[in-house]
C-alpha positions in Angstrom: 5.6 5.0 -2.8 5.6 2.1 -0.3 3.5 4.1 2.1 0.9 4.8 -0.6 0.8 1.1 -1.5 0.3 0.1 2.1 -2.4 2.8 2.5 -4.2 1.5 -0.6 -4.0 -2.0 0.7 -5.4 -1.1 4.1 -8.1 1.2 2.6 -9.2 -1.6 0.2 -9.3 -4.1 3.1 -11.4 -1.6 5.1 -13.9 -1.1 2.3 -13.9 -4.9 1.9 -14.9 -5.2 5.5 -17.7 -2.7 5.0 -18.9 -4.5 2.0 -19.0 -7.8 3.9 -16.1 -9.6 2.1 -15.2 -12.8 3.9 -12.0 -12.4 6.0 -10.2 -15.1 4.0 -10.2 -12.8 1.0 -9.0 -9.6 2.6 -5.4 -10.1 1.5 -6.4 -10.8 -2.1 -8.7 -7.8 -2.3 -6.1 -5.6 -0.6 -3.5 -6.8 -3.1 -5.9 -5.8 -5.9 -6.3 -2.3 -4.4 -2.5 -1.9 -4.0 -1.8 -3.0 -7.6 -4.5 -0.6 -8.8 -2.9 2.3 -7.0 0.6 1.3 -7.9 -0.2 1.1 -11.6 -2.3 4.3 -11.5 0.6 6.2 -9.8 3.2 5.3 -12.4 4.5 8.4 -14.1 4.5 6.8 -17.6 0.8 7.2 -18.5 0.7 10.9 -19.3 -3.0 11.4 -18.3 -5.3 10.3 -15.5 -7.6 8.7 -18.0 -5.0 6.4 -19.5 -3.7 5.6 -16.0 -7.2 4.7 -14.9 -7.7 2.4 -17.9 -4.4 0.6 -17.4 -4.9 0.1 -13.7 -8.5 -1.1 -14.3 -7.3 -3.7 -16.9 -4.7 -5.1 -14.5 -7.1 -5.2 -11.5 -9.8 -6.9 -13.6 -7.3 -9.5 -14.7 -6.1 -10.1 -11.2 -9.7 -10.2 -9.9 -10.7 -12.8 -12.5 -7.6 -14.9 -11.7 -8.2 -14.8 -8.0 -11.9 -15.6 -8.5 -11.0 -18.8 -10.3 -8.2 -19.7 -8.0 -10.2 -19.1 -4.8 -13.6 -20.3 -6.3 -15.6 -17.3 -5.5 -17.4 -14.5 -7.4 -15.1 -12.0 -9.2 -16.9 -9.1 -7.6 -15.3 -9.9 -4.3 -12.0 -8.7 -5.6 -13.0 -6.4 -8.4 -15.2 -4.0 -6.4 -12.8 -3.7 -3.5 -9.8 -3.4 -5.9 -11.4 -0.6 -7.8 -11.8 1.6 -4.7 -8.5 3.5 -5.1 -9.4 4.3 -8.7 -12.8 5.9 -8.2 -12.6 9.6 -9.3 -14.3 10.9 -6.1 -12.1 14.0 -5.7 -12.7 14.9 -9.3 -16.5 14.8 -8.7 -16.1 16.7 -5.5 -14.3 19.5 -7.1 -16.7 19.5 -10.1 -19.6 20.2 -7.8 -17.6 22.6 -5.7 -16.9 24.7 -8.8 -20.5 24.4 -9.8 -21.8 25.7 -6.5 -19.2 28.5 -6.4 -20.1 29.5 -10.0 -16.6 28.8 -11.4 -18.0 27.1 -14.6 -14.7 26.9 -16.5 -13.0 24.9 -13.8 -16.1 22.9 -13.3 -16.1 21.9 -17.0 -12.4 20.9 -16.9 -12.5 18.8 -13.7 -15.9 17.3 -14.6 -14.7 16.2 -18.0 -11.6 14.5 -16.6 -13.8 12.7 -13.9 -16.3 11.5 -16.5 -13.5 10.3 -18.8 -11.9 8.5 -15.9 -15.1 6.8 -15.0 -15.6 5.8 -18.7 -12.1 4.4 -18.8 -12.8 2.3 -15.7 -15.9 0.9 -17.3 -14.1 0.2 -20.6 -11.2 -1.5 -18.8 -13.6 -3.9 -17.0 -15.6 -4.6 -20.2 -12.3 -5.3 -22.1 -11.1 -7.9 -19.6 -14.5 -9.5 -19.2 -14.5 -10.3 -22.9 -11.6 -12.7 -22.4 -13.1 -16.3 -22.2 -13.1 -17.9 -18.7 -11.1 -20.9 -19.9 -8.0 -18.8 -20.1 -8.3 -17.9 -16.4 -9.0 -21.5 -15.5 -5.8 -22.6 -17.4 -3.8 -19.9 -15.7 -5.0 -20.8 -12.2 -4.1 -24.4 -12.8 -0.8 -23.5 -14.4 -1.6 -25.2 -17.7 -0.2 -24.2 -21.0 -2.5 -23.8 -24.0 -3.2 -26.9 -26.0 -3.3 -27.0 -29.8 
């Protein structure tokens, strides 16, 4: 598991480099990718879709927190952090089964890939509905005032 987390960290940093993320944010974006893969890999979720949603929520929360803390756009951490969760292999196998005329397998893998992608979108939307002031207070270490 440690090897997978390190690979997720390095892969996320590599994509961050390709996307032009400033070097001072590499560690934070890599941490987002490692957390995404770590949460996704936990055996407690029961399905890929639920695991994708849970990991996305946590990565989006971390991304918003880091964005406030480091005073930069949230996309710097969110896009790079989501790289380990993209259902690329599911889409690959969906089109492979389509080309080889294995329509039953195509339907099964395609449905899981689409549901995972929808879970990722819903996780991001869910977290972005939280007001920005909560992340500002968390970044400063303040407690909520009555």
